[in-house]
C-alpha angles and dihedrals in degrees: 000000000000126000093274092054099249127120113248095240091056089071096054098086091053091050090048091049092051090049091050093050091047091050090052092050097037114028115232093239092053096049090050097039119144125206093229089064093061100084093046092048093050094048092044093048092050092044094048089048089059087060101031099051100051092041092048089054089051093047090054090057090047088057090048093248130128112277094245089066088070090053091052089049090056089053115040104035089040092059095043094050092047089058097043108024127095100214113091100201099035114123112202124201120100138308140216093258094048090048092051092048091046091049091052092050095045092047089063091054097046113016090172092057098239104182098216093049092046093051092050091046091048090052091049092048093048091048092051093046090050093049092050091051093049093049090049089051092049089050087050095237091150089102086088086079090064089072090068103089127197094258088050089053091050090052091043092055093046092049092048090049092054092046093048094049092049090047091054100044095083089055088051090051096043091238133124128223132183101246124223128133126352096262092047091049092048093051093043091050092053091047091052094057091092090058096050118138107236094207090051091047089050091052093045097045091045090053092047091051091046092051094046092046093049092047088052103041106019104028093160094062119087095249098181092050091050091047092050092048092049090048093052093046092047091048090055102038098040096036090228093179090076087062092054098262106144125217133209090258139223117337118197118237122230146079123276116265130214112285119194123208120232109227094202088070093059095086092058095041104045098088090052090044091057093051093045091048090053091047093046093052095042094051092042097051093039092052092042093051094040093059100035116116127220095251094051128086111268112251108260108226097208092047089047089055092052095042093049090045093053089045090056093047093048091048092048092066094045101052100269126136126227111308142201143149112301118218096205096048092042089053091050091045093051097041091048090060109271112168101169145005089278086086089061090049089053089051090050090048090054089049088054090047089051090052090054107029120351103056094103092052095047088049090061094057111119112242087225090061091052090047091051092052092048094046096048093050096040094053086068089067090069107079114174090181090064091054091049091050092051091048091051090054103038131355094204093059090046086059089052090054093048092047090051091050095047091042092055091045098046104029106025134259102294096036091048093052091046091052091049092048091049091050090048093051093046091050091046091048090052091051092048092047092052107044121173122259114200129200106219135216132181120251107241114263094009141077092238115125117198140167118278118253140142089277092053098043091123094058117122122263125191126227111250093005128105121189116201130179122190118192134217133010114338111211144139095289096057106021093093091047091052089051091051090055094047099048098068091045091053093045092050094047096040090200132183091220132028114200113201110204107205100175090113093049110091096177136026112195123213096250091050090048091055091050090050090050090053091047090052090052092050092048091048090054087056092050095256120132122214119216125183128207141175098028118171116234092260094049091045090052092052095046096045092053094047128079088255090064092050091048095050098037122200090284088074096043118080139184095233144352094263092061093044095049091046090051091049094050093048090049090055095054 
């Protein structure tokens, strides 16, 4: 008790509440900001803007919306997430998948493409997606992100890297393909090689070589910014368009205006809103976790839900389309040196500047320059060394990584992650349903008991005594399998006493306890005694309250194997 008569732990919730309020008012990254991060954040924010802004404009057209909507999406949600989100490198605007899903939903509302109707429908959709994400965060559904394991993330990043590179190659070649699935795009890209524009290829390859060379020999210089500047200047001075080199195109100037949702559209849009909300969260948390570093706070899934939800709602009223964390731009942001959310604010500031001043210059950027920046930075997502390391540790998890990579490549981002998660859960379920059961021996001259193997063939065994150790949680799904593994060991040893070492069993479920009770009865009828050792407090509590505990009595339950074996040996004298 403290001086005020309250127990210390009773004050913790109040402290936590004050911390939460402070974090909402003053973001964690801002209160812990370090001066040596500033240069990296500025360069990363400017570099990411060179990727985010043109791609956001393109995504708006994919969704059937005016190009300036993409610019607004790179401004409003970006700022809101930077203030509320928990991932330091995450860059939030929109993505290819979100744009495609949004375009499909909006096409149902306005098949004729009426701009006013589409803008209202886009605002309604973004508002609904934001509301769904916030509700999911309040209900603490962010635990879904825990099913994305590290090998799945490695595969996810590699798959995304391959998809992004393939997506950019036609821009590097100056060709156009009708995009569909990965295999179709791969075949179409190869078929388009004969139609490549040599001037465009020259621009693209020059930019790739420039970026690689600067990364190698002048890593402190902002290579993408320099490449973009050179591309814009060359486009203007050399009039590259007359040689067939395409540019991003005209970008309207002006600030976003107030856009009001139309509630009557909600009934038609809600199924799409659910799918887009799931995609937005999945891509956001996957990108945030994929690019987090060990020394940074781990992205908090529930906070990510709320932050992304508020970003969508804020954007809905200011002309933005549905938003989420973008893998490409996050990769560029991180690899360019981002250390905090200040980089995202810099990107948003450049988006604002583009709205007001820079739109004509951004419009002159060669598409091949943009493709070169994206390709050079996306190749870094593919890390063969990570796959080799996973394979060296565990083959099963290597399979998860490969499945995640192939799933993203062949099925798309969300579908690929879902496939990988399902494979992970099936593999995990198999492992849980088939736990190991070890026969133990004692290392000569010690009190160390260890599983039998070829290396431990000299370990002591005891006449009439069989030592068994199951591992993991014992429950209804694996209790019968554990029994199947124990029976032949008992039959072969024909012991007087079976000692069950439960120190590696952290939980004993009711169904498994009943099966163990039945097994004890069957062994007793054959003249075999069952002893139990090493039970955790929770397992001890279950056993002692059950009929099995009353049957065994505390005389047949021991703290550890050393006590049990000593008791057995003294009883045989």
